[in-house]
C-alpha positions in Angstrom: 36.8 5.8 131.8 36.7 2.1 132.8 35.4 1.6 136.3 37.4 -0.1 139.1 34.9 -3.0 139.0 35.3 -3.3 135.2 39.1 -3.3 135.6 38.8 -6.1 138.1 36.7 -8.0 135.5 39.3 -7.3 132.8 42.1 -8.6 135.0 40.1 -11.7 135.7 39.3 -11.9 132.0 39.2 -15.6 131.4 38.5 -16.5 135.0 35.0 -17.7 134.3 36.2 -21.0 132.8 34.4 -23.8 134.6 37.4 -26.1 134.7 38.8 -24.5 137.7 35.6 -24.5 139.6 35.2 -28.2 139.0 38.7 -28.9 140.4 39.4 -29.5 144.1 42.1 -27.6 145.9 45.3 -27.7 143.8 47.9 -28.8 146.3 51.5 -27.8 145.4 52.8 -29.8 148.3 50.9 -32.4 150.2 49.7 -31.0 153.5 50.6 -33.2 156.5 48.0 -31.4 158.7 50.7 -29.5 160.6 50.2 -26.2 162.2 51.9 -24.3 159.3 49.9 -25.8 156.5 48.4 -22.9 154.6 45.4 -22.7 152.2 45.6 -19.9 149.6 42.6 -19.0 147.5 42.4 -16.9 144.3 40.3 -16.6 141.1 41.4 -16.7 137.5 42.0 -18.7 134.4 44.2 -21.8 133.9 47.2 -19.7 133.0 47.0 -17.8 136.3 46.6 -21.1 138.2 49.7 -22.5 136.5 51.7 -19.4 137.3 50.5 -19.3 140.9 51.4 -22.9 141.5 54.9 -22.2 140.2 55.1 -19.3 142.6 54.0 -21.5 145.5 56.6 -24.1 144.5 59.3 -21.5 144.6 58.1 -20.3 148.0 58.2 -23.9 149.3 61.7 -24.4 147.9 62.8 -21.4 150.1 60.7 -22.5 153.0 60.8 -26.3 153.1 59.2 -26.4 156.6 55.9 -25.0 155.3 53.1 -26.4 153.2 50.7 -24.4 150.9 47.6 -25.7 149.2 46.3 -23.6 146.3 42.5 -23.2 145.9 41.7 -21.6 142.5 38.1 -20.8 141.5 36.5 -19.0 138.6 35.5 -15.4 139.3 31.8 -16.0 138.8 31.6 -18.2 141.9 34.6 -17.1 143.9 32.9 -14.7 146.4 29.9 -16.8 146.9 32.2 -19.7 147.7 34.1 -17.5 150.1 31.0 -16.3 151.8 29.9 -19.9 152.4 33.3 -20.8 153.7 33.4 -17.8 156.1 29.9 -18.7 157.4 31.1 -22.2 158.2 34.4 -20.9 159.8 36.3 -22.7 157.1 37.8 -19.9 155.0 41.4 -20.2 153.6 44.4 -18.8 155.5 45.4 -16.4 152.7 42.5 -15.0 150.7 42.6 -13.0 147.5 40.0 -10.2 147.5 39.0 -7.2 145.4 36.9 -4.1 145.5 35.2 -3.3 148.8 35.3 -6.9 150.0 38.2 -6.3 152.5 36.1 -3.6 154.1 33.0 -5.7 154.4 34.9 -8.7 155.9 37.0 -6.5 158.2 33.8 -5.0 159.6 32.8 -8.6 160.5 36.2 -9.3 162.2 37.1 -11.9 159.6 40.4 -10.4 158.6 43.7 -10.3 160.5 45.1 -7.0 161.6 48.4 -7.2 159.7 50.1 -4.9 162.1 50.2 -8.0 164.5 52.5 -9.8 162.0 54.8 -7.0 160.9 57.9 -9.0 161.8 57.0 -11.5 159.0 55.3 -9.0 156.6 57.4 -6.0 155.6 55.5 -3.3 153.7 58.1 -0.6 154.1 59.3 -0.9 150.4 55.8 -0.6 149.0 54.6 2.7 147.5 52.9 4.5 150.3 49.7 5.2 148.5 49.5 1.5 147.4 50.1 0.4 151.0 47.3 2.6 152.4 44.9 1.0 149.8 44.8 -1.9 152.1 43.7 0.0 155.2 40.2 0.0 156.7 39.6 2.5 159.5 43.3 3.0 159.9 44.1 -0.7 160.2 46.1 -2.6 157.6 43.9 -5.6 156.7 44.9 -6.1 153.1 48.0 -6.0 150.9 47.8 -4.9 147.3 48.8 -7.6 144.8 49.7 -5.0 142.2 48.6 -1.5 141.1 47.4 0.5 138.2 46.4 4.1 138.0 44.2 6.6 136.0 46.1 7.7 132.9 45.5 9.3 129.5 45.9 6.9 126.6 47.0 8.8 123.4 47.0 7.7 119.8 49.6 9.9 118.1 48.6 8.7 114.7 45.1 10.2 115.1 46.6 13.5 116.2 49.0 13.5 113.2 46.1 12.8 110.8 44.2 15.7 112.2 47.2 18.0 111.9 47.1 18.7 115.7 50.3 18.9 117.8 50.5 16.5 120.8 50.0 18.2 124.1 52.7 18.8 126.7 51.7 16.1 129.1 53.6 17.7 132.0 51.6 21.0 131.8 48.4 20.5 130.0 45.0 21.4 131.6 41.5 20.2 131.1 40.9 23.3 129.0 43.8 22.3 126.7 42.2 18.8 126.5 38.9 20.2 125.5 40.4 22.5 122.8 42.7 19.8 121.4 39.9 17.2 121.3 37.5 19.5 119.5 40.2 20.3 117.0 40.8 16.6 116.3 37.0 16.0 115.9 36.8 18.9 113.4 39.8 17.8 111.3 39.1 14.1 111.0 36.5 12.1 109.1 33.0 11.8 110.7 33.0 9.2 113.4 36.5 10.0 114.7 36.8 12.2 117.8 39.4 13.8 120.0 38.0 12.3 123.2 36.9 8.6 123.3 36.5 8.9 127.1 33.4 7.7 128.9 33.6 9.7 132.1 32.4 7.6 135.0 32.3 7.2 138.8 36.1 7.0 139.0 36.4 10.2 137.0 34.6 12.0 139.8 37.2 10.9 142.2 40.0 12.2 140.0 38.2 15.5 139.4 37.6 15.8 143.2 41.2 15.2 144.1 42.3 17.8 141.5 40.0 20.2 143.3 41.4 19.6 146.8 38.7 17.1 147.8 38.2 13.3 147.6 35.4 10.9 146.8 35.6 8.9 150.0 37.3 10.1 153.2 39.3 7.8 155.4 36.2 7.5 157.7 34.1 6.3 154.7 32.1 9.4 154.1 31.5 11.3 150.9 34.4 13.9 150.7 33.4 15.8 147.5 30.8 18.6 147.6 27.9 19.1 145.2 29.5 22.1 143.6 32.6 20.1 142.5 30.4 17.4 141.1 28.4 20.0 139.3 31.6 21.3 137.6 32.5 17.8 136.6 29.1 17.3 135.0 29.4 20.6 133.2 32.7 19.7 131.7 31.4 16.4 130.5 28.5 18.2 128.9 30.9 20.7 127.3 32.8 17.9 125.5 29.6 16.6 124.0 28.2 19.9 123.0 31.5 21.0 121.3 31.8 17.8 119.4 35.1 16.9 121.2 33.5 13.6 122.2 30.6 11.5 120.8 27.0 12.3 121.7 25.2 11.0 124.7 23.7 8.0 122.9 27.0 6.7 121.7 28.7 7.4 125.1 26.1 5.2 126.8 26.8 2.4 124.2 30.5 2.7 124.9 30.2 2.3 128.7 32.1 -0.7 130.0 32.7 -2.2 126.5 35.8 -4.3 125.8 39.0 -2.8 124.5 38.2 -3.7 120.9 34.9 -1.8 121.0 36.2 1.4 122.4 36.9 4.3 120.0 40.6 4.2 120.8 40.6 0.4 120.3 39.1 1.0 116.8 41.5 3.8 116.0 38.8 6.4 116.1 39.8 8.6 119.0 43.0 10.5 120.0 42.5 10.3 123.7 40.9 8.0 126.3 41.0 8.5 130.1 41.2 5.0 131.5 43.3 2.7 133.7 47.0 2.3 132.9 46.5 -1.5 132.8 44.4 -1.0 129.7 47.3 0.2 127.6 48.4 -3.2 126.3 44.9 -4.4 125.5 44.0 -1.1 123.7 47.3 -1.2 121.8 46.6 -4.7 120.6 43.0 -3.9 119.7 44.0 -0.8 117.7 47.1 -2.1 116.1 48.7 1.2 116.9 51.6 2.4 119.0 49.7 4.0 121.8 51.2 6.0 124.6 50.2 6.7 128.2 50.7 10.1 129.7 49.7 12.1 132.8 46.1 13.2 132.8 45.3 16.9 132.3 45.5 19.1 135.4 48.1 17.2 137.3 50.6 20.1 137.1 48.1 22.2 139.1 47.1 19.6 141.7 47.7 15.8 141.6 44.5 13.9 141.3 45.6 10.4 140.2 46.1 7.6 142.7 47.6 4.1 142.8 44.7 1.7 142.7 45.0 -1.9 143.9 44.1 -4.4 141.3 43.4 -7.1 143.9 44.3 -7.7 147.6 45.9 -10.4 149.7 44.3 -10.8 153.1 44.8 -13.2 156.0 42.0 -14.8 157.9 41.8 -13.7 161.6 41.1 -17.4 162.4 44.2 -18.8 160.8 46.2 -21.2 162.9 49.4 -19.9 161.4 49.4 -16.1 161.2 53.2 -15.7 161.0 53.5 -18.4 158.2 50.6 -16.8 156.3 52.3 -13.4 156.6 55.6 -14.8 155.5 53.8 -16.2 152.4 52.2 -12.8 151.5 55.5 -11.1 152.1 57.1 -13.4 149.5 54.3 -12.7 147.0 54.8 -9.0 147.0 58.4 -8.5 147.9 60.4 -11.3 146.3 61.8 -10.4 142.9 61.9 -14.0 141.8 58.2 -14.4 142.6 57.6 -11.1 140.7 59.4 -12.5 137.7 56.9 -15.3 137.5 53.8 -13.2 138.3 54.8 -10.3 136.1 51.8 -7.9 135.8 49.1 -10.6 136.0 47.8 -9.1 139.2 48.7 -5.5 138.4 52.0 -3.7 138.2 54.1 -4.6 141.4 53.8 -2.0 144.1 57.4 -2.4 145.1 59.9 -0.6 142.9 62.7 -3.2 143.2 60.2 -5.9 141.9 59.1 -3.5 139.1 62.7 -3.1 137.9 63.3 -6.9 138.2 60.4 -7.7 135.8 61.0 -5.0 133.2 63.2 -7.1 130.9 60.6 -9.8 130.8 57.8 -7.5 129.6 56.7 -6.4 126.1 57.5 -2.8 125.1 53.9 -1.8 125.8 53.8 -3.4 129.2 57.1 -1.7 130.0 55.5 1.6 129.3 52.7 0.7 131.8 55.3 -0.1 134.5 57.3 3.0 133.8 54.2 5.1 134.1 53.4 3.6 137.5 57.0 4.1 138.6 56.9 7.8 137.7 53.6 8.2 139.7 55.3 6.5 142.6 57.7 9.4 142.8 54.9 11.9 143.0 53.2 13.2 146.1 49.8 11.5 145.6 46.8 11.6 147.9 46.1 8.4 149.8 43.4 5.9 148.8 41.4 3.6 151.0 39.2 0.7 150.4 35.7 2.0 149.5 33.2 2.0 152.3 30.1 -0.2 152.5 27.7 1.4 150.1 30.4 2.4 147.6 29.2 -0.1 145.1 25.8 1.5 145.2 27.4 4.9 144.5 28.9 3.4 141.3 25.3 2.8 140.1 24.2 6.3 141.2 26.8 8.1 139.1 25.9 7.1 135.5 22.2 7.8 136.1 22.8 11.4 137.0 25.6 11.9 134.6 23.4 10.7 131.7 20.6 12.9 132.8 22.9 15.9 132.2 24.3 14.6 128.9 20.8 13.9 127.5 19.6 17.3 128.7 17.0 15.9 131.1 18.5 17.8 134.1 20.9 20.7 134.7 24.3 20.0 136.0 23.3 21.7 139.3 20.2 19.6 139.7 22.0 16.3 138.9 24.9 17.1 141.2 22.7 17.8 144.2 20.7 14.7 143.6 23.9 12.7 143.2 25.3 14.1 146.4 22.2 13.4 148.4 21.9 9.8 147.2 25.7 9.1 147.6 25.7 10.4 151.2 22.7 8.2 152.0 24.3 5.1 150.3 27.5 5.2 152.4 25.6 6.1 155.6 23.8 2.8 155.5 
């Protein structure tokens, strides 16, 4: 399964182009230095910059009394540049962030409590779980730019070639997944597997939620016990031992590879647990009509969540909090803005905007949006920004997962070691 960090890198894909870093702030309308002049920073490629400037221009047409200056940067230098600006007290008014950065900056009182500008920033139409993504210690400090979610990518052609019936995605269990995957591996040429999934850090969160727990609690503590992690490691090992998935060596090689190098991307796997935003890229890589369905076990207890692709935040030191909030409100709620952004920053978290952009999307991208809309109607567990130390936990997981897959440790030993280290990491 692709990690949240890797998904962020995929969404930023061409964002390392140096042309943007070399440019100064891209002003969509010349700032006159008035109190309502806003600076807006983001990372990305030239296409994202062009789209964002078009969105800014549309905002200014509707708000002629305001000025907005765009500040694009390549992803490789974005957060270093932000750290320098914050240290100098010169950060932008509206700042795009990702991962655990909102939590880190909120802890330093850099970010505005968005509850103080709720008259200008209306989040009531946003999917509840997507909205809570932007909370830190119960305070809304960030707004999701767009969302994706864990999902099971399916290649029907591989199932058909194996003579295996597609699963009932509304009712299937992990036991069904293991059986079907093993049958596909057994009835296809060597090198093709039922499961092309690389279970990772985020898979633990999914597994925990389906077992009535959660990876991180709202207070930033580890919310999954060692026994549940042990059962997750045992299931991963079962898939390898049964031949349902590749061996440990190949799974390590497949970790965090691009879509074209995954087994599904090469047409050599029936299933892949990954992020919904990967559907288009995997379909293009494989040349096949891929589908996305609910992950196994959801009929017993929902474990998926709506994950923010990126966040919009507002500096606590902005001279124009209401204007900044009005701009963020426009970015996430305005259907015309959504029609320009489409899914560049994730699937919109507001259903009205999702419906507005559907006609503009490819058939595959439409399936991504429809999947998110279906999840938005489910009773999903909330998600919060990962606590300080969560990035360290991402490194702890594969080390112990691999020790089980290679037979160097039992699932019980690895799970206890994972739990001890994860608790220490988020405890500071």
